[in-house]
Backbone bond lengths (Angstrom), bond angles and torsions (degrees), N, CA, C in turn:
res aa  C-N    CA-C-N  psi(-1)  N-CA   C-N-CA  omega(-1)  CA-C   N-CA-C  phi
1 M - - - 1.456 - - 1.512 108.52 -
2 T 1.321 116.62 131.20 1.459 120.83 -179.63 1.516 109.95 -91.31
3 E 1.323 114.54 144.44 1.453 118.96 178.86 1.518 109.32 -86.81
4 R 1.335 114.78 143.71 1.452 119.77 178.34 1.514 109.52 -97.16
5 S 1.312 113.95 149.70 1.461 118.41 176.03 1.532 108.58 -70.30
6 P 1.334 117.52 160.40 1.472 119.35 177.55 1.524 112.83 -57.17
7 R 1.332 116.52 -35.20 1.474 119.85 178.82 1.530 110.61 -65.46
8 E 1.349 117.75 -43.96 1.462 121.13 178.46 1.514 111.17 -65.28
9 A 1.329 117.79 -39.98 1.458 121.49 179.26 1.524 110.43 -65.13
10 S 1.329 115.99 -39.86 1.468 120.20 178.29 1.517 110.61 -65.35
11 A 1.342 117.26 -42.25 1.462 120.53 179.55 1.520 110.73 -65.86
12 A 1.336 117.61 -38.61 1.460 120.60 178.45 1.521 110.78 -66.51
13 A 1.327 116.96 -39.08 1.464 120.25 178.77 1.521 110.66 -67.26
14 A 1.327 117.35 -37.26 1.460 120.49 179.77 1.523 111.22 -69.78
15 A 1.334 117.24 -31.56 1.455 121.10 -178.54 1.519 112.52 -81.81
16 A 1.335 118.25 -18.31 1.459 121.40 -178.89 1.518 109.73 -67.07
17 P 1.332 117.44 138.03 1.462 119.15 179.86 1.517 110.72 -68.64
18 L 1.318 114.47 142.14 1.453 120.05 176.74 1.516 107.93 -96.99
19 G 1.303 116.88 133.79 1.453 120.60 179.94 1.505 111.13 -129.97
20 P 1.327 116.79 -179.61 1.450 119.66 179.55 1.519 110.95 -70.32
21 L 1.308 115.90 167.71 1.451 120.58 -179.96 1.517 110.17 -68.90
22 S 1.322 115.81 139.32 1.451 120.55 175.79 1.520 109.09 -83.09
23 E 1.315 116.61 179.67 1.458 120.14 179.43 1.518 111.39 -61.63
24 A 1.312 117.37 -29.46 1.457 121.15 179.78 1.515 112.09 -81.00
25 G 1.334 117.74 -2.69 1.458 121.18 178.81 1.519 113.43 87.31
26 E 1.330 117.18 11.14 1.458 120.83 179.63 1.517 108.70 -105.13
27 L 1.319 115.57 156.08 1.451 118.83 176.76 1.517 109.18 -65.90
28 G 1.310 115.22 128.97 1.454 119.81 -179.42 1.504 111.14 -84.99
29 A 1.313 117.38 118.68 1.460 120.95 178.14 1.514 108.69 -72.24
30 G 1.313 115.94 136.29 1.451 120.37 177.16 1.517 112.88 74.66
31 A 1.313 119.45 18.33 1.451 121.53 179.64 1.525 109.47 -73.62
32 A 1.318 115.96 176.86 1.457 121.34 -172.63 1.523 113.75 -76.18
33 A 1.316 119.33 -4.87 1.464 120.94 -178.27 1.522 109.65 -66.31
34 P 1.332 116.67 142.66 1.465 119.16 179.19 1.524 110.44 -67.80
35 P 1.326 116.58 154.04 1.465 118.60 -179.81 1.519 111.24 -68.27
36 E 1.313 114.77 151.03 1.465 120.21 179.23 1.517 109.54 -76.89
37 D 1.322 115.23 133.65 1.465 120.56 177.47 1.520 109.76 -77.41
38 R 1.300 114.93 156.31 1.459 122.24 173.63 1.530 107.81 -118.74
39 P 1.337 117.58 87.10 1.469 118.80 -178.10 1.521 111.67 -67.40
40 R 1.335 116.04 153.57 1.464 120.34 179.84 1.518 111.78 -64.17
41 I 1.325 116.25 -39.83 1.463 121.08 176.90 1.521 106.71 -96.73
42 G 1.316 116.09 115.13 1.452 121.43 -175.16 1.521 113.33 -61.93
43 T 1.309 115.46 167.14 1.460 121.79 -177.24 1.528 112.22 -102.97
44 G 1.297 117.63 16.57 1.464 121.26 -176.83 1.526 113.53 -61.60
45 V 1.324 117.88 -37.26 1.471 120.23 -179.20 1.528 109.73 -65.87
46 E 1.345 116.67 -47.69 1.458 119.48 179.17 1.525 111.34 -61.65
47 E 1.326 115.88 -43.27 1.463 119.26 179.96 1.526 110.93 -64.86
48 G 1.333 117.43 -37.09 1.462 121.06 177.18 1.520 111.82 -65.59
49 I 1.333 116.94 -43.24 1.465 120.41 178.11 1.521 110.21 -62.29
50 A 1.329 116.88 -44.07 1.469 120.29 178.98 1.525 111.12 -62.66
51 A 1.326 117.16 -40.55 1.463 120.59 -179.85 1.526 111.53 -66.21
52 V 1.324 117.11 -42.46 1.461 120.39 178.48 1.527 110.20 -64.43
53 A 1.339 116.68 -42.74 1.469 119.85 178.63 1.519 110.95 -61.75
54 M 1.328 117.10 -42.89 1.463 120.30 179.18 1.524 111.03 -65.17
55 A 1.319 117.21 -41.63 1.465 120.60 179.14 1.529 110.67 -62.67
56 L 1.332 117.46 -42.08 1.462 120.59 178.55 1.521 111.89 -65.11
57 V 1.330 117.33 -39.77 1.464 120.03 176.91 1.528 109.92 -62.05
58 C 1.318 116.74 -42.97 1.471 120.24 178.93 1.526 111.33 -62.74
59 I 1.321 116.86 -44.74 1.469 120.85 -179.73 1.525 110.77 -63.73
60 I 1.325 117.02 -46.10 1.462 120.84 -179.54 1.529 110.61 -62.80
61 T 1.321 116.85 -44.62 1.459 120.55 -179.16 1.517 111.22 -65.29
62 F 1.334 117.06 -42.97 1.460 120.78 178.99 1.528 110.87 -63.42
63 A 1.327 116.97 -43.65 1.468 120.17 177.97 1.522 110.82 -62.54
64 N 1.325 116.68 -39.54 1.459 120.54 178.86 1.526 111.28 -64.37
65 V 1.322 116.90 -41.14 1.469 120.85 177.89 1.525 110.21 -63.26
66 L 1.333 116.93 -44.93 1.473 119.56 179.64 1.525 111.51 -61.90
67 V 1.325 116.38 -44.65 1.468 119.84 -179.47 1.525 110.31 -64.13
68 R 1.313 118.22 -41.93 1.472 120.52 178.14 1.523 110.99 -63.15
69 Y 1.319 116.54 -40.60 1.467 120.25 -176.61 1.526 111.59 -68.25
70 F 1.320 116.09 -43.49 1.464 118.98 -173.78 1.533 114.11 -89.67
71 T 1.333 118.59 -21.83 1.468 118.40 -173.87 1.521 114.16 -125.29
72 N 1.305 119.64 -5.21 1.464 122.80 -174.94 1.529 112.04 61.12
73 A 1.298 118.34 16.26 1.471 123.75 175.30 1.523 107.56 -108.07
74 S 1.313 116.08 176.27 1.453 120.03 -179.12 1.522 109.94 -145.88
75 F 1.310 114.42 149.22 1.458 120.37 170.96 1.532 107.19 -90.30
76 A 1.304 117.82 70.27 1.469 121.10 -175.34 1.524 112.00 -61.30
77 F 1.322 116.59 -32.16 1.470 119.55 -178.20 1.519 112.67 -66.49
78 T 1.332 117.70 -17.61 1.465 119.74 -177.30 1.517 112.69 -74.18
79 E 1.337 117.54 -17.17 1.463 119.38 -179.17 1.532 110.74 -61.04
80 E 1.313 116.95 -40.99 1.463 121.34 179.39 1.529 110.85 -59.61
81 F 1.312 116.71 -45.21 1.455 121.08 -179.61 1.525 110.84 -68.85
82 S 1.339 117.01 -37.43 1.468 120.68 178.44 1.521 111.26 -64.42
83 V 1.333 117.37 -41.65 1.466 120.53 178.07 1.526 109.85 -62.90
84 F 1.329 117.01 -42.36 1.467 120.61 176.91 1.527 110.67 -58.92
85 L 1.321 116.64 -45.26 1.467 119.98 -179.71 1.524 111.77 -65.04
86 L 1.325 117.53 -35.68 1.466 120.24 177.33 1.528 111.04 -65.76
87 V 1.323 116.96 -37.77 1.464 120.18 177.44 1.530 110.20 -66.46
88 V 1.329 116.83 -44.43 1.467 120.62 178.11 1.528 110.30 -61.03
89 M 1.338 116.42 -44.03 1.460 120.32 179.43 1.531 110.74 -61.09
90 T 1.329 116.83 -42.54 1.461 121.00 -179.56 1.522 111.59 -64.98
91 L 1.318 117.12 -45.00 1.470 119.92 -179.07 1.525 111.79 -68.85
92 A 1.325 117.30 -39.12 1.471 119.63 177.46 1.521 110.58 -65.37
93 G 1.329 116.74 -42.06 1.467 120.28 177.38 1.515 112.06 -65.26
94 A 1.334 116.69 -38.18 1.471 120.11 177.89 1.522 110.84 -63.89
95 S 1.313 117.12 -39.10 1.464 120.57 178.14 1.525 110.88 -61.27
96 A 1.324 116.26 -47.18 1.467 119.91 178.95 1.526 111.15 -65.15
97 A 1.319 117.24 -39.14 1.465 120.71 -179.07 1.527 111.23 -66.08
98 F 1.323 117.73 -43.65 1.462 119.79 178.21 1.523 111.01 -65.63
99 A 1.318 117.49 -37.89 1.463 120.44 -178.94 1.529 111.11 -63.51
100 R 1.331 116.56 -37.78 1.465 120.91 -177.17 1.527 113.27 -96.59
101 N 1.334 117.29 5.10 1.466 122.05 -179.34 1.529 111.41 61.48
102 R 1.315 116.62 39.97 1.466 121.00 -179.72 1.527 111.32 -118.35
103 H 1.318 117.69 21.07 1.459 120.74 -179.59 1.525 110.27 -74.03
104 I 1.310 115.21 164.53 1.465 120.69 -179.40 1.523 108.64 -68.62
105 R 1.307 115.16 134.66 1.459 120.41 179.22 1.521 109.13 -148.84
106 M 1.298 115.17 160.59 1.465 120.80 176.76 1.520 107.07 -115.24
107 E 1.305 115.41 115.10 1.461 121.30 -170.80 1.516 114.49 -104.45
108 Y 1.312 118.59 -0.01 1.458 118.79 -171.02 1.520 112.62 -57.64
109 F 1.339 117.13 -57.28 1.461 120.25 -177.25 1.522 111.78 -74.70
110 V 1.319 116.98 -40.22 1.465 120.53 -178.91 1.526 110.33 -65.01
111 G 1.331 116.44 -34.52 1.461 120.25 179.17 1.512 113.20 -64.94
112 K 1.309 117.28 -19.65 1.460 121.26 179.47 1.533 112.57 -87.63
113 L 1.315 116.63 -6.30 1.463 120.82 178.87 1.531 110.44 -82.12
114 G 1.305 115.19 162.20 1.457 120.41 174.58 1.519 110.49 -71.08
115 P 1.338 117.64 168.77 1.462 120.34 -176.99 1.525 113.89 -59.32
116 R 1.313 117.41 -39.31 1.463 120.24 -178.13 1.535 111.25 -68.70
117 A 1.321 116.65 -45.21 1.469 120.82 178.61 1.528 110.36 -67.13
118 H 1.329 116.02 -37.58 1.472 120.02 178.34 1.520 110.49 -60.80
119 R 1.314 116.79 -45.49 1.468 120.95 179.11 1.523 110.25 -65.04
120 G 1.322 117.56 -39.89 1.463 120.78 178.40 1.523 111.69 -61.58
121 V 1.325 116.87 -43.45 1.464 120.55 177.55 1.523 109.97 -64.97
122 E 1.318 117.10 -39.84 1.467 119.77 -179.97 1.529 111.42 -64.76
123 V 1.321 117.42 -39.74 1.465 121.05 176.67 1.525 109.78 -64.42
124 L 1.328 117.42 -44.47 1.468 121.25 179.48 1.527 111.58 -61.45
125 V 1.315 116.78 -46.00 1.467 120.81 -179.76 1.532 110.58 -65.44
126 T 1.311 117.15 -37.59 1.460 120.63 178.07 1.528 110.41 -65.85
127 L 1.319 117.64 -40.64 1.465 120.89 176.30 1.536 111.23 -64.35
128 C 1.328 117.17 -39.61 1.469 120.36 177.20 1.529 110.90 -64.34
129 G 1.314 117.00 -40.97 1.465 120.46 177.01 1.515 111.38 -62.66
130 F 1.333 116.23 -42.08 1.464 119.63 176.59 1.522 111.03 -60.07
131 A 1.344 116.62 -46.20 1.466 120.36 -179.36 1.529 110.68 -61.05
132 L 1.312 117.16 -42.37 1.461 121.16 -179.61 1.529 111.43 -60.07
133 F 1.320 117.05 -49.65 1.468 119.37 -176.36 1.526 112.09 -76.25
134 A 1.332 117.89 -26.25 1.465 119.55 173.94 1.527 109.84 -67.25
135 V 1.333 117.30 -41.60 1.465 121.15 177.05 1.522 110.10 -65.88
136 L 1.315 116.83 -40.78 1.467 121.08 177.61 1.531 110.85 -60.77
137 A 1.311 116.77 -42.30 1.468 120.37 178.63 1.527 110.58 -67.02
138 F 1.317 117.01 -41.88 1.461 121.76 -178.54 1.528 111.18 -62.08
139 Y 1.324 116.24 -54.16 1.466 119.16 -178.27 1.527 111.66 -74.41
140 G 1.318 117.23 -28.25 1.462 119.81 174.31 1.516 111.81 -63.30
141 F 1.329 116.07 -34.93 1.459 120.32 176.81 1.526 110.66 -64.21
142 Y 1.333 116.88 -42.68 1.466 119.63 177.99 1.524 112.03 -68.26
143 L 1.315 117.79 -33.21 1.466 120.52 174.08 1.527 110.35 -63.87
144 F 1.322 116.07 -43.40 1.466 120.97 176.25 1.525 110.72 -59.65
145 L 1.341 117.11 -45.79 1.463 120.48 179.70 1.525 111.99 -62.00
146 D 1.332 117.09 -40.31 1.469 120.22 177.44 1.525 110.86 -62.69
147 D 1.331 116.50 -45.60 1.470 119.82 179.70 1.527 110.71 -62.71
148 W 1.311 116.72 -38.25 1.472 122.13 179.45 1.535 110.62 -68.32
149 Q 1.330 115.13 -48.81 1.467 120.42 -175.18 1.525 112.04 -65.95
150 Y 1.312 117.83 -42.41 1.461 120.70 -175.16 1.526 113.41 -93.01
151 G 1.309 117.55 -0.15 1.458 120.86 177.18 1.522 113.55 63.34
152 T 1.315 116.51 35.87 1.460 121.08 -179.92 1.520 110.00 -62.54
153 T 1.330 115.60 136.65 1.463 120.32 176.78 1.515 109.74 -113.00
154 S 1.321 115.55 154.88 1.454 120.37 -178.55 1.527 109.90 -71.67
155 P 1.337 117.55 148.42 1.459 119.98 -175.77 1.525 113.60 -71.04
156 G 1.324 118.41 -29.63 1.464 120.74 -174.49 1.512 114.30 -80.34
157 I 1.330 116.13 -55.39 1.470 118.73 -173.93 1.523 112.98 -117.59
158 G 1.324 117.68 -1.24 1.453 120.92 172.95 1.517 116.35 75.44
159 V 1.324 117.79 19.22 1.469 119.50 175.75 1.520 108.66 -81.74
160 P 1.314 118.44 160.13 1.469 119.55 178.17 1.534 111.06 -58.02
161 Q 1.309 116.09 130.43 1.467 122.17 -176.15 1.525 111.70 -65.99
162 W 1.341 117.68 -26.02 1.463 119.84 -178.26 1.524 111.84 -63.12
163 I 1.334 117.49 -22.54 1.465 120.13 176.67 1.532 109.82 -60.91
164 Y 1.318 116.02 -36.06 1.466 120.38 178.99 1.526 112.21 -82.03
165 T 1.347 116.85 -41.59 1.463 119.22 -173.75 1.527 113.34 -80.16
166 A 1.318 118.29 -14.57 1.471 120.24 179.36 1.523 111.63 -63.35
167 W 1.312 117.36 -27.21 1.458 120.66 -176.37 1.521 112.59 -76.91
168 L 1.333 117.12 -24.48 1.465 120.01 -178.09 1.530 112.54 -63.24
169 P 1.333 120.07 -52.54 1.470 117.56 178.67 1.533 112.94 -67.97
170 L 1.322 117.11 -31.91 1.473 119.33 178.97 1.521 111.02 -64.02
171 F 1.326 116.10 -51.22 1.468 118.61 -179.27 1.527 111.21 -72.15
172 G 1.342 118.45 -33.36 1.462 120.04 176.25 1.520 111.03 -60.61
173 A 1.340 116.36 -44.51 1.470 120.18 178.17 1.522 111.29 -67.03
174 L 1.332 117.14 -40.28 1.469 120.35 178.85 1.527 111.13 -62.49
175 I 1.331 116.41 -44.15 1.464 119.55 179.13 1.527 109.80 -65.15
176 A 1.327 117.82 -41.20 1.473 120.35 178.03 1.526 110.49 -60.13
177 L 1.331 117.16 -42.01 1.467 120.20 177.80 1.523 111.40 -66.13
178 R 1.332 117.16 -39.35 1.471 120.32 177.12 1.523 110.85 -63.13
179 I 1.335 116.43 -38.39 1.461 119.79 178.23 1.524 110.54 -68.04
180 L 1.332 117.40 -38.15 1.469 119.84 175.46 1.529 110.93 -61.84
181 G 1.333 116.38 -39.79 1.466 119.66 176.25 1.511 111.50 -62.70
182 R 1.319 116.38 -40.47 1.466 121.01 177.58 1.528 109.74 -63.90
183 L 1.338 116.83 -42.12 1.461 120.68 178.87 1.530 110.75 -63.03
184 A 1.315 116.70 -41.75 1.465 119.96 178.16 1.525 110.65 -62.02
185 R 1.332 117.46 -44.23 1.472 119.55 178.20 1.517 111.13 -64.56
186 L 1.324 116.54 -36.78 1.460 120.82 179.53 1.526 110.69 -65.10
187 L 1.328 116.80 -44.91 1.461 120.35 -179.74 1.521 112.16 -72.71
188 L 1.341 117.77 -36.76 1.474 119.85 176.97 1.522 111.09 -66.28
189 F 1.307 117.31 -37.88 1.464 121.33 177.23 1.519 109.69 -62.14
190 R 1.324 116.02 -38.36 1.461 120.15 178.98 1.519 111.12 -65.21
191 T 1.334 116.26 -44.12 1.468 118.18 -177.99 1.528 111.09 -70.79
192 R 1.312 117.38 -31.47 1.480 119.17 178.65 1.522 111.10 -68.13
193 Q 1.356 115.73 -33.73 1.468 117.76 -178.83 1.508 112.61 -82.17
194 G 1.317 116.64 -13.27 1.455 119.16 176.63 1.436 111.23 102.32
C-alpha cells in the first residue's frame, strides 16, 4: 500500500461525499444526502459572522447567569440584543448552507423519483427558495425604511430599530443571490451531463 501525501489525503477527503450520521455516529459514506457544493465565492464571511454572533450570545447569556446568581438582579435589556444576534446567526448560517447545498431538506418522496424528476423538483424548490428570500429582502428593505423614516426605537433599550432591521434585507438579498448561484450550478451540471 502506498502512502499518500497530506495534500492528496486532503483532496481525497474533500472529494468524498458527505452524508448523514450513521447509527454509530459517523458520517456515512455514500448516504442519500446530496453532495456539498463548492461555490466560487466562499462562505467564510457568513460563517465568521455566525460564529461571532453565537459567541456574543454565549457571553451575554453567561454574564446574565452570573449576575443573576450573585446579585439577584438581571440584565433584562440584553434579551433584545440576544434575539437580534440569534436572527443574524440564523440568516448568516442559512446563507452558507444554501451556498453549499447543505440546507435542511426532506428527501423521502423526492428520493423515490427518477433522476430527471428529481432534478426538476430540485430546480422548482430552488426557484421557490429564491422567490421567498427575494420577497423577504424586498419587504425587509421597506421595513428598514419605515424604521429609519419614523425614528422607531426598540422597546427594550430604546436604540433605533433600524439597527436591527437593516440586516433583514441585506441577508435576504445575500441568501437570494446564494440560491441563484446554487441554481446556476444545478443547471450547468445538468447541461454538462447532457
